[in-house]
N, CA, C and O atoms as a GROMACS GRO file, in nm:
protein
  320
    1MET      N    1  -1.051  -8.361   2.904
    1MET     CA    2  -1.119  -8.251   2.970
    1MET      C    3  -1.089  -8.276   3.121
    1MET      O    4  -1.070  -8.389   3.166
    2LYS      N    5  -1.088  -8.183   3.181
    2LYS     CA    6  -1.032  -8.174   3.340
    2LYS      C    7  -1.162  -8.249   3.422
    2LYS      O    8  -1.278  -8.231   3.382
    3LYS      N    9  -1.142  -8.304   3.497
    3LYS     CA   10  -1.243  -8.376   3.584
    3LYS      C   11  -1.333  -8.287   3.640
    3LYS      O   12  -1.454  -8.306   3.621
    4PRO      N   13  -1.289  -8.182   3.715
    4PRO     CA   14  -1.393  -8.088   3.770
    4PRO      C   15  -1.497  -8.022   3.659
    4PRO      O   16  -1.618  -8.004   3.678
    5LEU      N   17  -1.433  -7.994   3.553
    5LEU     CA   18  -1.523  -7.966   3.442
    5LEU      C   19  -1.630  -8.059   3.389
    5LEU      O   20  -1.742  -8.018   3.358
    6LEU      N   21  -1.590  -8.191   3.378
    6LEU     CA   22  -1.670  -8.287   3.363
    6LEU      C   23  -1.779  -8.315   3.446
    6LEU      O   24  -1.890  -8.349   3.402
    7TYR      N   25  -1.744  -8.300   3.592
    7TYR     CA   26  -1.844  -8.317   3.704
    7TYR      C   27  -1.943  -8.214   3.680
    7TYR      O   28  -2.061  -8.247   3.682
    8THR      N   29  -1.909  -8.088   3.657
    8THR     CA   30  -2.009  -7.977   3.648
    8THR      C   31  -2.082  -7.994   3.527
    8THR      O   32  -2.200  -7.962   3.531
    9TYR      N   33  -2.033  -8.040   3.411
    9TYR     CA   34  -2.107  -8.065   3.294
    9TYR      C   35  -2.213  -8.181   3.320
    9TYR      O   36  -2.315  -8.182   3.252
   10VAL      N   37  -2.195  -8.266   3.405
   10VAL     CA   38  -2.281  -8.372   3.444
   10VAL      C   39  -2.405  -8.322   3.529
   10VAL      O   40  -2.524  -8.347   3.508
   11VAL      N   41  -2.349  -8.245   3.631
   11VAL     CA   42  -2.457  -8.185   3.711
   11VAL      C   43  -2.544  -8.093   3.648
   11VAL      O   44  -2.661  -8.084   3.683
   12LEU      N   45  -2.481  -8.006   3.532
   12LEU     CA   46  -2.577  -7.929   3.458
   12LEU      C   47  -2.680  -8.015   3.376
   12LEU      O   48  -2.794  -7.973   3.354
   13LEU      N   49  -2.635  -8.136   3.332
   13LEU     CA   50  -2.707  -8.207   3.235
   13LEU      C   51  -2.828  -8.266   3.330
   13LEU      O   52  -2.942  -8.280   3.285
   14PHE      N   53  -2.797  -8.295   3.450
   14PHE     CA   54  -2.897  -8.364   3.545
   14PHE      C   55  -2.999  -8.247   3.568
   14PHE      O   56  -3.120  -8.262   3.550
   15LEU      N   57  -2.942  -8.125   3.611
   15LEU     CA   58  -3.036  -8.031   3.641
   15LEU      C   59  -3.122  -7.976   3.514
   15LEU      O   60  -3.231  -7.922   3.530
   16THR      N   61  -3.074  -7.992   3.411
   16THR     CA   62  -3.144  -7.955   3.278
   16THR      C   63  -3.274  -8.050   3.265
   16THR      O   64  -3.390  -8.014   3.245
   17ILE      N   65  -3.223  -8.187   3.282
   17ILE     CA   66  -3.337  -8.270   3.280
   17ILE      C   67  -3.438  -8.268   3.382
   17ILE      O   68  -3.557  -8.280   3.352
   18THR      N   69  -3.391  -8.251   3.522
   18THR     CA   70  -3.490  -8.227   3.628
   18THR      C   71  -3.589  -8.100   3.586
   18THR      O   72  -3.710  -8.102   3.607
   19THR      N   73  -3.525  -8.000   3.529
   19THR     CA   74  -3.607  -7.891   3.497
   19THR      C   75  -3.711  -7.920   3.401
   19THR      O   76  -3.821  -7.865   3.408
   20ALA      N   77  -3.681  -8.004   3.311
   20ALA     CA   78  -3.773  -8.037   3.203
   20ALA      C   79  -3.873  -8.134   3.247
   20ALA      O   80  -3.983  -8.132   3.192
   21LEU      N   81  -3.845  -8.233   3.357
   21LEU     CA   82  -3.955  -8.325   3.421
   21LEU      C   83  -4.024  -8.222   3.517
   21LEU      O   84  -4.142  -8.247   3.543
   22VAL      N   85  -3.975  -8.119   3.570
   22VAL     CA   86  -4.064  -8.051   3.658
   22VAL      C   87  -4.167  -7.953   3.572
   22VAL      O   88  -4.279  -7.923   3.611
   23SER      N   89  -4.118  -7.915   3.468
   23SER     CA   90  -4.215  -7.830   3.392
   23SER      C   91  -4.305  -7.900   3.315
   23SER      O   92  -4.387  -7.832   3.254
   24THR      N   93  -4.310  -8.030   3.303
   24THR     CA   94  -4.397  -8.118   3.230
   24THR      C   95  -4.493  -8.193   3.321
   24THR      O   96  -4.606  -8.227   3.286
   25SER      N   97  -4.435  -8.217   3.451
   25SER     CA   98  -4.511  -8.290   3.559
   25SER      C   99  -4.612  -8.193   3.634
   25SER      O  100  -4.726  -8.231   3.660
   26ILE      N  101  -4.575  -8.095   3.660
   26ILE     CA  102  -4.649  -8.018   3.757
   26ILE      C  103  -4.717  -7.897   3.685
   26ILE      O  104  -4.653  -7.825   3.609
   27GLU      N  105  -4.848  -7.879   3.713
   27GLU     CA  106  -4.910  -7.769   3.635
   27GLU      C  107  -4.859  -7.628   3.689
   27GLU      O  108  -4.815  -7.606   3.802
   28VAL      N  109  -4.874  -7.540   3.586
   28VAL     CA  110  -4.809  -7.398   3.616
   28VAL      C  111  -4.870  -7.359   3.754
   28VAL      O  112  -4.991  -7.346   3.775
   29SER      N  113  -4.783  -7.345   3.836
   29SER     CA  114  -4.822  -7.274   3.981
   29SER      C  115  -4.700  -7.215   4.033
   29SER      O  116  -4.598  -7.226   3.965
   30THR      N  117  -4.695  -7.150   4.150
   30THR     CA  118  -4.602  -7.071   4.190
   30THR      C  119  -4.489  -7.189   4.248
   30THR      O  120  -4.368  -7.165   4.250
   31LEU      N  121  -4.541  -7.303   4.287
   31LEU     CA  122  -4.447  -7.389   4.320
   31LEU      C  123  -4.355  -7.432   4.218
   31LEU      O  124  -4.235  -7.442   4.245
   32ALA      N  125  -4.408  -7.464   4.084
   32ALA     CA  126  -4.349  -7.491   3.976
   32ALA      C  127  -4.260  -7.390   3.926
   32ALA      O  128  -4.148  -7.428   3.892
   33VAL      N  129  -4.290  -7.261   3.916
   33VAL     CA  130  -4.204  -7.151   3.880
   33VAL      C  131  -4.093  -7.130   3.982
   33VAL      O  132  -3.981  -7.093   3.944
   34SER      N  133  -4.118  -7.151   4.106
   34SER     CA  134  -4.008  -7.127   4.211
   34SER      C  135  -3.894  -7.249   4.190
   34SER      O  136  -3.773  -7.227   4.193
   35LEU      N  137  -3.952  -7.379   4.170
   35LEU     CA  138  -3.855  -7.486   4.138
   35LEU      C  139  -3.770  -7.458   4.015
   35LEU      O  140  -3.649  -7.476   4.019
   36ILE      N  141  -3.830  -7.414   3.909
   36ILE     CA  142  -3.771  -7.394   3.788
   36ILE      C  143  -3.664  -7.278   3.801
   36ILE      O  144  -3.549  -7.292   3.759
   37MET      N  145  -3.703  -7.177   3.853
   37MET     CA  146  -3.625  -7.048   3.878
   37MET      C  147  -3.512  -7.093   3.990
   37MET      O  148  -3.399  -7.044   3.985
   38GLY      N  149  -3.544  -7.177   4.078
   38GLY     CA  150  -3.402  -7.219   4.153
   38GLY      C  151  -3.319  -7.311   4.107
   38GLY      O  152  -3.210  -7.326   4.161
   39LEU      N  153  -3.362  -7.390   3.993
   39LEU     CA  154  -3.280  -7.473   3.930
   39LEU      C  155  -3.201  -7.387   3.838
   39LEU      O  156  -3.079  -7.396   3.823
   40SER      N  157  -3.280  -7.302   3.776
   40SER     CA  158  -3.185  -7.233   3.669
   40SER      C  159  -3.098  -7.138   3.725
   40SER      O  160  -3.007  -7.098   3.653
   41ALA      N  161  -3.110  -7.085   3.858
   41ALA     CA  162  -3.008  -7.003   3.947
   41ALA      C  163  -2.899  -7.099   3.975
   41ALA      O  164  -2.783  -7.058   3.975
   42ILE      N  165  -2.925  -7.219   3.999
   42ILE     CA  166  -2.813  -7.316   4.012
   42ILE      C  167  -2.729  -7.324   3.912
   42ILE      O  168  -2.608  -7.306   3.927
   43LYS      N  169  -2.786  -7.352   3.794
   43LYS     CA  170  -2.712  -7.361   3.668
   43LYS      C  171  -2.641  -7.244   3.619
   43LYS      O  172  -2.530  -7.244   3.564
   44PHE      N  173  -2.719  -7.136   3.646
   44PHE     CA  174  -2.640  -6.997   3.605
   44PHE      C  175  -2.523  -6.980   3.675
   44PHE      O  176  -2.425  -6.930   3.619
   45LEU      N  177  -2.519  -7.022   3.816
   45LEU     CA  178  -2.411  -7.006   3.908
   45LEU      C  179  -2.296  -7.103   3.862
   45LEU      O  180  -2.179  -7.065   3.852
   46LEU      N  181  -2.336  -7.225   3.837
   46LEU     CA  182  -2.224  -7.331   3.804
   46LEU      C  183  -2.157  -7.284   3.685
   46LEU      O  184  -2.035  -7.294   3.681
   47VAL      N  185  -2.229  -7.226   3.572
   47VAL     CA  186  -2.158  -7.181   3.464
   47VAL      C  187  -2.084  -7.080   3.461
   47VAL      O  188  -1.982  -7.075   3.391
   48ALA      N  189  -2.135  -6.959   3.557
   48ALA     CA  190  -2.050  -6.857   3.580
   48ALA      C  191  -1.914  -6.877   3.663
   48ALA      O  192  -1.804  -6.828   3.635
   49PHE      N  193  -1.944  -6.957   3.769
   49PHE     CA  194  -1.820  -6.975   3.856
   49PHE      C  195  -1.718  -7.077   3.776
   49PHE      O  196  -1.596  -7.059   3.778
   50GLN      N  197  -1.772  -7.172   3.715
   50GLN     CA  198  -1.682  -7.290   3.660
   50GLN      C  199  -1.633  -7.272   3.543
   50GLN      O  200  -1.515  -7.303   3.523
   51PHE      N  201  -1.715  -7.216   3.435
   51PHE     CA  202  -1.673  -7.214   3.288
   51PHE      C  203  -1.623  -7.074   3.253
   51PHE      O  204  -1.530  -7.054   3.175
   52MET      N  205  -1.702  -6.965   3.326
   52MET     CA  206  -1.638  -6.831   3.308
   52MET      C  207  -1.536  -6.798   3.403
   52MET      O  208  -1.487  -6.685   3.406
   53GLU      N  209  -1.502  -6.887   3.482
   53GLU     CA  210  -1.392  -6.863   3.579
   53GLU      C  211  -1.398  -6.737   3.670
   53GLU      O  212  -1.301  -6.668   3.703
   54LEU      N  213  -1.531  -6.720   3.705
   54LEU     CA  214  -1.557  -6.618   3.804
   54LEU      C  215  -1.499  -6.628   3.941
   54LEU      O  216  -1.464  -6.538   4.017
   55ARG      N  217  -1.496  -6.759   3.956
   55ARG     CA  218  -1.430  -6.798   4.112
   55ARG      C  219  -1.297  -6.730   4.133
   55ARG      O  220  -1.266  -6.699   4.248
   56LYS      N  221  -1.215  -6.705   4.031
   56LYS     CA  222  -1.067  -6.628   4.053
   56LYS      C  223  -1.107  -6.472   4.038
   56LYS      O  224  -1.012  -6.394   4.041
   57ALA      N  225  -1.237  -6.416   4.022
   57ALA     CA  226  -1.253  -6.275   4.005
   57ALA      C  227  -1.255  -6.203   4.147
   57ALA      O  228  -1.251  -6.264   4.254
   58ASN      N  229  -1.262  -6.096   4.137
   58ASN     CA  230  -1.275  -6.003   4.256
   58ASN      C  231  -1.393  -6.041   4.341
   58ASN      O  232  -1.485  -6.100   4.285
   59SER      N  233  -1.402  -6.014   4.482
   59SER     CA  234  -1.524  -6.049   4.547
   59SER      C  235  -1.648  -5.972   4.514
   59SER      O  236  -1.762  -6.015   4.528
   60PHE      N  237  -1.615  -5.861   4.472
   60PHE     CA  238  -1.715  -5.744   4.437
   60PHE      C  239  -1.794  -5.806   4.322
   60PHE      O  240  -1.917  -5.806   4.334
   61TRP      N  241  -1.744  -5.854   4.219
   61TRP     CA  242  -1.805  -5.905   4.112
   61TRP      C  243  -1.871  -6.037   4.140
   61TRP      O  244  -1.960  -6.070   4.062
   62LYS      N  245  -1.840  -6.116   4.239
   62LYS     CA  246  -1.914  -6.239   4.276
   62LYS      C  247  -2.041  -6.191   4.358
   62LYS      O  248  -2.153  -6.239   4.346
   63ILE      N  249  -2.006  -6.096   4.435
   63ILE     CA  250  -2.129  -6.042   4.528
   63ILE      C  251  -2.237  -5.983   4.420
   63ILE      O  252  -2.355  -6.016   4.414
   64CYS      N  253  -2.172  -5.889   4.336
   64CYS     CA  254  -2.272  -5.829   4.239
   64CYS      C  255  -2.361  -5.931   4.160
   64CYS      O  256  -2.482  -5.920   4.145
   65LEU      N  257  -2.283  -6.033   4.113
   65LEU     CA  258  -2.357  -6.122   4.007
   65LEU      C  259  -2.462  -6.203   4.106
   65LEU      O  260  -2.575  -6.223   4.062
   66THR      N  261  -2.430  -6.243   4.218
   66THR     CA  262  -2.532  -6.322   4.313
   66THR      C  263  -2.635  -6.214   4.349
   66THR      O  264  -2.751  -6.251   4.328
   67LEU      N  265  -2.624  -6.109   4.390
   67LEU     CA  266  -2.744  -6.009   4.406
   67LEU      C  267  -2.825  -5.980   4.284
   67LEU      O  268  -2.947  -5.964   4.296
   68VAL      N  269  -2.768  -5.973   4.171
   68VAL     CA  270  -2.850  -5.945   4.036
   68VAL      C  271  -2.933  -6.070   4.028
   68VAL      O  272  -3.056  -6.070   4.023
   69LEU      N  273  -2.862  -6.170   4.026
   69LEU     CA  274  -2.946  -6.301   4.011
   69LEU      C  275  -3.063  -6.322   4.107
   69LEU      O  276  -3.168  -6.369   4.066
   70ALA      N  277  -3.045  -6.286   4.234
   70ALA     CA  278  -3.149  -6.287   4.333
   70ALA      C  279  -3.253  -6.184   4.310
   70ALA      O  280  -3.371  -6.205   4.336
   71LEU      N  281  -3.211  -6.077   4.262
   71LEU     CA  282  -3.299  -5.976   4.234
   71LEU      C  283  -3.416  -5.994   4.107
   71LEU      O  284  -3.533  -5.956   4.104
   72ILE      N  285  -3.333  -6.069   4.004
   72ILE     CA  286  -3.404  -6.119   3.906
   72ILE      C  287  -3.511  -6.228   3.929
   72ILE      O  288  -3.623  -6.223   3.877
   73ILE      N  289  -3.468  -6.328   4.012
   73ILE     CA  290  -3.556  -6.430   4.050
   73ILE      C  291  -3.664  -6.370   4.138
   73ILE      O  292  -3.778  -6.414   4.124
   74LEU      N  293  -3.642  -6.276   4.226
   74LEU     CA  294  -3.733  -6.217   4.318
   74LEU      C  295  -3.828  -6.150   4.225
   74LEU      O  296  -3.945  -6.186   4.242
   75LEU      N  297  -3.808  -6.068   4.138
   75LEU     CA  298  -3.896  -5.994   4.034
   75LEU      C  299  -3.994  -6.095   3.961
   75LEU      O  300  -4.116  -6.084   3.955
   76VAL      N  301  -3.917  -6.193   3.908
   76VAL     CA  302  -4.005  -6.288   3.834
   76VAL      C  303  -4.097  -6.378   3.932
   76VAL      O  304  -4.206  -6.417   3.891
   77LEU      N  305  -4.052  -6.411   4.060
   77LEU     CA  306  -4.155  -6.464   4.148
   77LEU      C  307  -4.268  -6.362   4.183
   77LEU      O  308  -4.387  -6.396   4.176
   78LEU      N  309  -4.228  -6.234   4.223
   78LEU     CA  310  -4.340  -6.153   4.255
   78LEU      C  311  -4.450  -6.107   4.140
   78LEU      O  312  -4.566  -6.075   4.163
   79LEU      N  313  -4.382  -6.113   4.009
   79LEU     CA  314  -4.486  -6.087   3.904
   79LEU      C  315  -4.572  -6.204   3.871
   79LEU      O  316  -4.679  -6.195   3.811
   80PHE      N  317  -4.516  -6.315   3.916
   80PHE     CA  318  -4.603  -6.427   3.877
   80PHE      C  319  -4.702  -6.443   3.964
   80PHE      O  320  -4.785  -6.533   3.947
   0.00000   0.00000   0.00000
């Protein structure tokens, strides 16, 4: 396995464990939802750019993906 992929995998594991700890240690509130959504967004971007090789894609697709992700997070936070 290539080293950048291994490092990304370790970061994803760390973020997953952190998300699990946040969800069990903090009662359900806007802060908890914001933290979980933020960590999930970081994980989503890591997977998209590293494993799906989106970093080699056209800038349009990078911007579209990031804007759609921001829109989804904003909608979830506003509905909560």
